[in-house]
Residue frames relative to the residue before (quaternion, step in Angstrom):
aa qw qx qy qz dx dy dz
M 1.0000 0.0000 0.0000 0.0000 0.00 0.00 0.00
E 0.2503 -0.7802 0.5616 0.1152 3.56 -0.74 1.09
L 0.1913 -0.7956 0.5673 0.0925 3.56 -0.65 1.14
D 0.1050 0.7619 -0.6365 0.0585 3.54 -1.02 0.83
L 0.7264 -0.4447 0.2700 0.4491 3.59 -1.23 0.16
L 0.6349 0.5335 -0.3325 0.4491 3.59 0.99 -0.78
Y 0.6291 0.5296 -0.3289 0.4643 3.57 1.02 -0.82
L 0.6882 0.4997 -0.2826 0.4436 3.58 0.88 -1.00
V 0.7353 0.4223 -0.2642 0.4596 3.63 0.89 -0.82
T 0.6736 0.4432 -0.3112 0.5029 3.60 1.23 -0.03
V 0.7545 0.4079 -0.2314 0.4590 3.59 0.64 -1.10
V 0.6490 0.5405 -0.3388 0.4145 3.62 0.87 -0.87
P 0.7052 0.4156 -0.3013 0.4891 3.65 0.70 -0.86
A 0.5871 0.5778 -0.3775 0.4231 3.62 1.06 -0.62
I 0.6981 0.4668 -0.2743 0.4685 3.58 0.87 -0.93
L 0.6261 0.5247 -0.3323 0.4715 3.57 1.06 -0.76
L 0.6423 0.5177 -0.3181 0.4672 3.63 1.00 -0.76
F 0.6004 0.5420 -0.3538 0.4696 3.58 1.06 -0.68
G 0.6794 0.5046 -0.2924 0.4454 3.56 0.92 -0.91
I 0.6571 0.5074 -0.3032 0.4677 3.54 0.98 -0.96
S 0.6557 0.5158 -0.3097 0.4561 3.58 1.00 -0.84
K 0.6185 0.5619 -0.3384 0.4327 3.60 1.11 -0.71
A 0.6739 0.4727 -0.2937 0.4860 3.57 1.14 -0.54
G 0.6589 -0.5819 0.2776 0.3875 3.55 1.31 0.25
L 0.6162 0.5475 -0.3623 0.4350 3.59 1.19 -0.21
G 0.8461 -0.0763 0.0322 0.5266 3.54 -0.16 1.22
G 0.0149 -0.8440 0.5362 0.0023 3.54 0.72 0.99
S 0.6944 0.4954 -0.2834 0.4381 3.56 1.04 -0.73
V 0.5196 0.6323 -0.4367 0.3734 3.59 1.20 -0.29
A 0.5896 0.5766 -0.3723 0.4258 3.61 1.19 -0.50
L 0.4146 0.6938 -0.4760 0.3467 3.61 1.22 0.03
V 0.6772 0.4848 -0.3053 0.4618 3.60 1.11 -0.58
S 0.5084 0.6889 -0.4147 0.3083 3.60 1.23 -0.31
I 0.6895 0.4751 -0.2902 0.4632 3.59 0.80 -1.00
P 0.6553 0.4922 -0.3413 0.4603 3.65 0.89 -0.78
L 0.5929 0.5551 -0.3544 0.4634 3.60 1.10 -0.67
M 0.7073 0.4756 -0.2682 0.4491 3.56 0.83 -0.97
T 0.6557 0.5227 -0.3291 0.4341 3.59 1.06 -0.66
I 0.4663 0.6389 -0.4610 0.4024 3.58 1.24 0.09
V 0.8062 0.2470 -0.1248 0.5230 3.59 1.07 -0.69
M 0.7869 0.1974 -0.1311 0.5698 3.61 1.27 0.09
P 0.6072 -0.5479 0.4036 0.4101 3.67 -1.14 0.42
F 0.6619 -0.5339 0.3690 0.3750 3.56 -1.25 0.60
G 0.6818 0.4932 -0.3031 0.4473 3.59 0.80 -1.00
E 0.6393 0.5170 -0.3288 0.4647 3.61 1.01 -0.70
A 0.6273 0.5421 -0.3290 0.4522 3.57 1.02 -0.76
L 0.6335 0.5240 -0.3150 0.4742 3.57 1.03 -0.83
A 0.6942 0.5033 -0.2733 0.4360 3.52 0.88 -1.04
I 0.6704 0.5060 -0.2988 0.4531 3.55 0.96 -0.89
T 0.7131 0.4811 -0.2706 0.4322 3.58 0.93 -0.88
L 0.5629 0.6415 -0.4016 0.3322 3.63 1.01 -0.62
P 0.6944 0.4303 -0.3069 0.4884 3.67 0.76 -0.89
I 0.6171 0.5366 -0.3523 0.4552 3.60 1.07 -0.62
L 0.6489 0.5186 -0.3148 0.4593 3.57 1.00 -0.78
I 0.6352 0.5309 -0.3240 0.4580 3.54 1.05 -0.78
L 0.6188 0.5246 -0.3307 0.4822 3.60 1.04 -0.76
A 0.6526 0.5079 -0.3013 0.4747 3.57 0.95 -0.96
D 0.6127 0.5469 -0.3383 0.4594 3.60 1.03 -0.78
F 0.6762 0.4979 -0.3004 0.4524 3.62 0.84 -0.91
V 0.6466 0.4959 -0.3193 0.4837 3.60 1.00 -0.81
A 0.6815 0.4938 -0.2872 0.4575 3.58 0.92 -0.91
V 0.6114 0.5460 -0.3436 0.4583 3.59 1.08 -0.77
Y 0.6356 0.5247 -0.3323 0.4585 3.60 0.98 -0.79
K 0.6936 0.4922 -0.2798 0.4454 3.54 0.94 -0.91
F 0.8040 0.2522 -0.1162 0.5257 3.59 1.03 -0.79
R 0.2366 0.8485 -0.4537 0.1349 3.57 1.30 0.42
K 0.7409 0.3921 -0.2335 0.4927 3.60 1.08 -0.51
E 0.6982 0.4667 -0.2401 0.4869 3.60 1.27 -0.07
F 0.4651 0.6237 -0.5196 0.3531 3.57 -0.19 1.31
D 0.4250 -0.6623 0.5562 0.2671 3.54 -1.35 0.39
F 0.3611 -0.7791 0.4776 0.1857 3.56 -0.36 1.28
Q 0.6748 0.5035 -0.3186 0.4354 3.63 0.87 -0.88
I 0.6401 0.5006 -0.3136 0.4913 3.58 1.02 -0.75
L 0.6629 0.5342 -0.3051 0.4267 3.52 0.91 -0.93
K 0.6189 0.5463 -0.3401 0.4504 3.61 1.01 -0.74
L 0.6680 0.5141 -0.2858 0.4559 3.55 0.95 -0.92
I 0.7592 0.4103 -0.2436 0.4427 3.57 0.66 -1.06
L 0.5917 0.5569 -0.3888 0.4343 3.62 1.10 -0.40
S 0.6124 0.5420 -0.3409 0.4637 3.59 1.09 -0.70
G 0.6830 0.4859 -0.2824 0.4665 3.52 0.91 -0.95
A 0.6300 0.5480 -0.3307 0.4399 3.56 0.98 -0.83
F 0.6446 0.5254 -0.3329 0.4446 3.59 0.90 -0.86
I 0.6379 0.5098 -0.3247 0.4773 3.60 0.99 -0.81
G 0.6664 0.5154 -0.2982 0.4488 3.58 0.90 -0.92
I 0.6368 0.5355 -0.3165 0.4557 3.60 1.01 -0.78
I 0.6495 0.5082 -0.3013 0.4786 3.53 0.97 -0.92
I 0.6417 0.5039 -0.3222 0.4801 3.61 0.92 -0.85
G 0.6565 0.5128 -0.3169 0.4534 3.59 0.96 -0.81
A 0.6648 0.5155 -0.3080 0.4443 3.56 0.94 -0.88
L 0.7007 0.4724 -0.2641 0.4649 3.57 1.04 -0.80
T 0.7872 0.3201 -0.1509 0.5050 3.62 1.10 -0.59
F 0.3104 0.8128 -0.4592 0.1791 3.58 1.34 -0.05
K 0.7224 0.4794 -0.2543 0.4285 3.57 0.80 -1.01
Y 0.6616 0.5363 -0.3082 0.4239 3.57 1.22 -0.34
F 0.7017 0.4722 -0.2517 0.4703 3.59 1.27 -0.37
S 0.4292 -0.6806 0.5427 0.2411 3.52 -1.05 0.85
E 0.5425 -0.6102 0.4717 0.3330 3.60 -1.02 0.82
D 0.6738 0.5198 -0.2997 0.4313 3.57 0.89 -0.99
V 0.6501 0.5069 -0.3155 0.4700 3.62 0.97 -0.86
L 0.6527 0.5151 -0.3259 0.4500 3.62 0.90 -0.85
K 0.6625 0.4896 -0.3122 0.4732 3.58 0.98 -0.87
L 0.6135 0.5441 -0.3491 0.4536 3.58 1.04 -0.69
L 0.6504 0.5181 -0.3199 0.4541 3.58 0.96 -0.85
V 0.6394 0.5093 -0.3128 0.4838 3.55 0.99 -0.88
G 0.6648 0.5177 -0.2989 0.4480 3.58 0.93 -0.90
L 0.6609 0.4949 -0.3043 0.4751 3.60 0.93 -0.83
M 0.6436 0.5234 -0.3271 0.4527 3.57 1.00 -0.78
G 0.6892 0.4822 -0.2714 0.4679 3.55 0.91 -0.97
F 0.6589 0.5134 -0.3174 0.4490 3.56 0.95 -0.87
S 0.6620 0.5076 -0.3059 0.4588 3.59 0.91 -0.87
F 0.6523 0.5332 -0.3020 0.4461 3.51 1.00 -0.90
T 0.7310 0.4123 -0.2467 0.4846 3.61 0.84 -0.99
F 0.5850 0.5591 -0.3832 0.4454 3.63 1.09 -0.61
H 0.6442 0.5176 -0.3133 0.4680 3.56 1.00 -0.83
Y 0.6557 0.5198 -0.3107 0.4509 3.55 0.96 -0.90
F 0.7563 0.4175 -0.2259 0.4502 3.63 0.74 -1.02
F 0.8281 0.2909 -0.1124 0.4659 3.60 0.89 -0.82
L 0.7637 0.3532 -0.1924 0.5050 3.65 1.16 -0.42
K 0.6752 0.5111 -0.3075 0.4339 3.59 0.95 -0.77
K 0.3813 -0.7603 0.4868 0.1988 3.55 -0.77 1.09
D 0.7869 0.1798 -0.1071 0.5805 3.60 0.73 -1.01
K 0.2139 -0.8461 0.4792 0.0936 3.54 0.02 1.36
Y 0.7630 0.4098 -0.2003 0.4581 3.57 1.11 -0.57
Q 0.4994 0.6260 -0.4322 0.4146 3.55 1.31 0.36
A 0.4020 -0.7182 0.5118 0.2463 3.55 -0.82 0.95
I 0.3163 -0.7249 0.5750 0.2094 3.59 -1.09 0.62
P 0.6046 -0.5632 0.4080 0.3885 3.64 -1.10 0.50
N 0.5366 -0.6152 0.4712 0.3341 3.56 -1.12 0.67
S 0.0954 -0.7879 0.6069 0.0432 3.59 -1.01 0.80
K 0.3922 -0.7284 0.5139 0.2270 3.57 -0.65 1.14
A 0.6328 0.5322 -0.3476 0.4422 3.61 0.96 -0.74
K 0.6686 0.4929 -0.2966 0.4712 3.56 0.91 -0.94
G 0.6590 0.5253 -0.2962 0.4495 3.57 0.94 -0.90
G 0.6702 0.4820 -0.3008 0.4774 3.55 0.96 -0.89
F 0.6555 0.5259 -0.3263 0.4327 3.62 0.91 -0.88
F 0.7475 0.4201 -0.2366 0.4569 3.58 0.69 -1.11
S 0.6276 0.5121 -0.3645 0.4593 3.61 1.08 -0.43
I 0.5858 0.5366 -0.3672 0.4838 3.60 1.18 -0.52
I 0.6639 0.4824 -0.3057 0.4828 3.59 0.92 -0.90
S 0.6256 0.5467 -0.3215 0.4542 3.58 1.05 -0.75
G 0.6596 0.5069 -0.3013 0.4661 3.57 0.91 -0.93
F 0.6603 0.5197 -0.2970 0.4536 3.56 1.02 -0.93
T 0.7273 0.4252 -0.2610 0.4713 3.62 0.74 -1.02
S 0.5870 0.5577 -0.3735 0.4527 3.59 1.17 -0.51
F 0.6522 0.5175 -0.3143 0.4560 3.56 0.95 -0.86
C 0.7531 0.4464 -0.2149 0.4328 3.56 0.83 -1.09
V 0.8444 0.0700 0.0162 0.5309 3.60 0.92 -0.89
H 0.4506 -0.6884 0.4452 0.3533 3.61 1.26 0.25
A 0.5456 0.6173 -0.3817 0.4190 3.58 1.04 0.79
G 0.2724 0.7955 -0.5012 0.2046 3.57 0.84 0.96
G 0.4718 0.7213 -0.4130 0.2944 3.59 1.27 -0.16
T 0.6961 0.4947 -0.2875 0.4336 3.57 0.84 -0.99
P 0.6593 0.4671 -0.3539 0.4711 3.69 0.80 -0.72
L 0.6414 0.5151 -0.3395 0.4561 3.61 0.97 -0.74
S 0.6399 0.5362 -0.3129 0.4528 3.59 1.02 -0.83
V 0.5880 0.5776 -0.3716 0.4273 3.59 1.05 -0.69
Y 0.6972 0.4312 -0.2553 0.5127 3.58 1.10 -0.72
L 0.7572 0.4484 -0.2425 0.4083 3.63 0.71 -1.04
L 0.6505 0.5720 -0.3490 0.3576 3.56 0.80 -0.92
P 0.6981 0.4791 -0.3151 0.4288 3.66 0.77 -0.84
L 0.5632 0.6045 -0.3942 0.4025 3.60 1.19 -0.29
R 0.2112 -0.8357 0.4784 0.1679 3.56 1.32 -0.45
I 0.1894 0.7692 -0.5801 0.1895 3.55 0.84 0.96
E 0.6734 -0.4975 0.3475 0.4222 3.56 -1.16 0.47
K 0.6003 -0.6576 0.3071 0.3359 3.57 -0.81 1.04
S 0.6469 0.4941 -0.3364 0.4734 3.65 0.97 -0.66
K 0.6442 0.4867 -0.3285 0.4900 3.64 1.03 -0.67
Y 0.5908 0.5498 -0.3640 0.4649 3.60 1.06 -0.66
V 0.7028 0.4571 -0.2792 0.4681 3.57 0.80 -1.00
G 0.6589 0.5194 -0.3166 0.4425 3.61 0.91 -0.87
T 0.6337 0.5219 -0.3288 0.4668 3.58 1.03 -0.79
R 0.6533 0.5017 -0.3114 0.4739 3.60 0.93 -0.87
V 0.6487 0.5380 -0.3231 0.4306 3.58 0.93 -0.91
L 0.6963 0.4571 -0.2833 0.4753 3.57 0.82 -0.94
Y 0.5960 0.5692 -0.3451 0.4492 3.57 1.08 -0.75
F 0.7471 0.4151 -0.2309 0.4649 3.59 0.69 -1.06
T 0.5457 0.5775 -0.4028 0.4543 3.59 1.19 -0.36
F 0.6576 0.4955 -0.2851 0.4907 3.53 0.99 -0.96
V 0.6653 0.5181 -0.3136 0.4367 3.60 0.83 -0.99
N 0.7186 0.4598 -0.2671 0.4482 3.59 0.79 -0.93
L 0.6264 0.5183 -0.3342 0.4768 3.57 1.08 -0.61
V 0.6408 0.4957 -0.3230 0.4893 3.59 1.07 -0.65
K 0.6526 0.5337 -0.3038 0.4439 3.59 1.01 -0.78
L 0.5997 0.6348 -0.3608 0.3276 3.61 1.03 -0.84
P 0.7127 0.4262 -0.3014 0.4686 3.70 0.68 -0.92
I 0.6200 0.5413 -0.3485 0.4485 3.58 1.11 -0.59
Y 0.6261 0.5123 -0.3309 0.4858 3.57 1.03 -0.80
I 0.6502 0.5003 -0.3297 0.4672 3.62 0.94 -0.81
Y 0.6521 0.5230 -0.3150 0.4495 3.61 0.92 -0.89
L 0.7132 0.4283 -0.2524 0.4942 3.58 1.04 -0.77
S 0.4642 -0.7173 0.4059 0.3244 3.59 1.35 0.25
M 0.3513 0.7339 -0.5030 0.2915 3.61 1.13 0.60
I 0.7481 0.3091 -0.1849 0.5573 3.56 1.09 -0.70
N 0.0423 0.7904 -0.6075 0.0667 3.58 -0.93 0.98
L 0.7397 -0.4269 0.2750 0.4415 3.59 -1.27 0.10
N 0.6453 0.5460 -0.3308 0.4196 3.56 0.97 -0.81
N 0.7299 0.3881 -0.2670 0.4954 3.61 0.78 -0.91
L 0.5610 0.5752 -0.4025 0.4386 3.65 1.18 -0.33
K 0.6116 0.5508 -0.3381 0.4564 3.59 1.10 -0.72
I 0.6512 0.5021 -0.3011 0.4828 3.55 1.01 -0.85
S 0.6163 0.5581 -0.3302 0.4468 3.58 1.03 -0.83
F 0.6852 0.4835 -0.2894 0.4615 3.59 0.83 -0.97
F 0.6379 0.5371 -0.3308 0.4419 3.56 1.03 -0.75
L 0.7375 0.4309 -0.2206 0.4709 3.58 1.06 -0.79
M 0.4583 0.7485 -0.4086 0.2507 3.59 1.23 -0.37
P 0.6260 0.5471 -0.3708 0.4140 3.69 0.91 -0.70
L 0.6105 0.5731 -0.3538 0.4168 3.56 1.10 -0.68
V 0.6776 0.4906 -0.3059 0.4544 3.61 0.94 -0.82
V 0.6002 0.5433 -0.3604 0.4633 3.61 1.13 -0.58
I 0.6291 0.5157 -0.3217 0.4847 3.56 1.04 -0.81
G 0.6497 0.5289 -0.3129 0.4475 3.58 0.95 -0.82
V 0.6415 0.5209 -0.3159 0.4663 3.60 1.01 -0.86
L 0.6680 0.4957 -0.3051 0.4637 3.59 0.91 -0.90
I 0.6224 0.5211 -0.3349 0.4785 3.61 1.03 -0.71
G 0.6719 0.4959 -0.2866 0.4696 3.58 0.89 -0.93
Y 0.6367 0.5364 -0.3289 0.4457 3.59 0.95 -0.89
Y 0.6612 0.5053 -0.3020 0.4651 3.60 0.94 -0.93
L 0.6668 0.5168 -0.3023 0.4437 3.58 0.92 -0.90
V 0.6347 0.5305 -0.3229 0.4598 3.58 1.01 -0.84
K 0.6851 0.5072 -0.2883 0.4362 3.60 0.94 -0.83
V 0.7436 0.4139 -0.2318 0.4712 3.61 1.03 -0.71
I 0.6413 0.5467 -0.3400 0.4174 3.63 1.13 -0.40
E 0.4770 -0.6661 0.4901 0.2977 3.60 -0.90 0.92
E 0.6497 -0.6008 0.3140 0.3441 3.53 -1.06 0.92
K 0.6779 0.4788 -0.3161 0.4597 3.61 0.79 -0.90
L 0.6531 0.4917 -0.3193 0.4794 3.61 0.97 -0.77
F 0.5935 0.5818 -0.3489 0.4330 3.57 1.05 -0.78
Y 0.6924 0.4703 -0.2726 0.4743 3.60 0.87 -0.98
N 0.6466 0.5175 -0.3202 0.4600 3.57 0.99 -0.80
I 0.6209 0.5288 -0.3388 0.4690 3.61 1.01 -0.76
I 0.6540 0.5191 -0.3239 0.4449 3.61 0.91 -0.88
Y 0.6604 0.4993 -0.3080 0.4688 3.56 0.96 -0.89
I 0.6514 0.5093 -0.3254 0.4587 3.60 0.90 -0.83
L 0.6698 0.5007 -0.3092 0.4529 3.59 0.89 -0.86
I 0.6201 0.5175 -0.3386 0.4827 3.58 1.03 -0.75
F 0.6460 0.5361 -0.3162 0.4419 3.58 0.93 -0.96
L 0.6935 0.4880 -0.2678 0.4574 3.59 0.85 -1.03
S 0.6963 0.4652 -0.2864 0.4655 3.60 0.83 -0.99
S 0.6503 0.5093 -0.3217 0.4630 3.63 1.04 -0.77
S 0.6302 0.5223 -0.3329 0.4682 3.58 1.04 -0.77
K 0.6378 0.5235 -0.3299 0.4587 3.58 0.99 -0.74
L 0.6408 0.5259 -0.3328 0.4495 3.60 0.91 -0.80
I 0.6552 0.4936 -0.3025 0.4853 3.60 1.01 -0.84
F 0.6478 0.5214 -0.3139 0.4582 3.57 0.96 -0.89
D 0.6606 0.5139 -0.3094 0.4514 3.60 0.95 -0.84
F 0.6397 0.5113 -0.3271 0.4715 3.58 1.05 -0.73
I 0.6444 0.5303 -0.3232 0.4462 3.59 0.93 -0.89
N 0.7564 0.3997 -0.1924 0.4806 3.56 1.04 -0.81
L 0.3208 0.7531 -0.5142 0.2559 3.59 1.18 0.44
């Protein structure tokens, strides 16, 4: 692996952002991580390098939030995610990366635009919906497999429930641990992961641990209402960027 200034200013912040997002602070802000990495490497290589790193981040985050999650919600979204991953594995080669990112961007933009400009009572929880949870977790599993971008679809379902912030983070953490572990053997089967990109993954792993610890600290000190507003703002900004990037192709 050849290190230069461009590599350091793109890959290092990308991995740190993945770690911070794993601890629950702005899961969708990591949408910029893969595009950052593709400045210095092919898209498929970026996906392969980051998957083992994400799994390590998952394990660290699971340890930190191991007692804080909503079991009933988790059961529902894990089932949907598995279906979405299988769909992604079977159809991966037929979808353009840019189109998938646009779909994620449109979804996140519509969701946050409604929250900021149309919703009257922003802090009132909505009732849980199994249909909505199943649908968005399938979308999340699919986009996670194809572009490591399952956070926004999941947030569309989870955020309006207004569960306590540590349970929100813990539920996401356990969800994505399952998702990434299911993705791993499929990536290997599709020859996306090899010894060369595994070496790069191991080299970068300490960065994602640092990111998780930063995110964990921030989640603990931020007041709950501010925490949710930050998540909505980050989804809005990252989704807007995805749409802007597609328009300027």
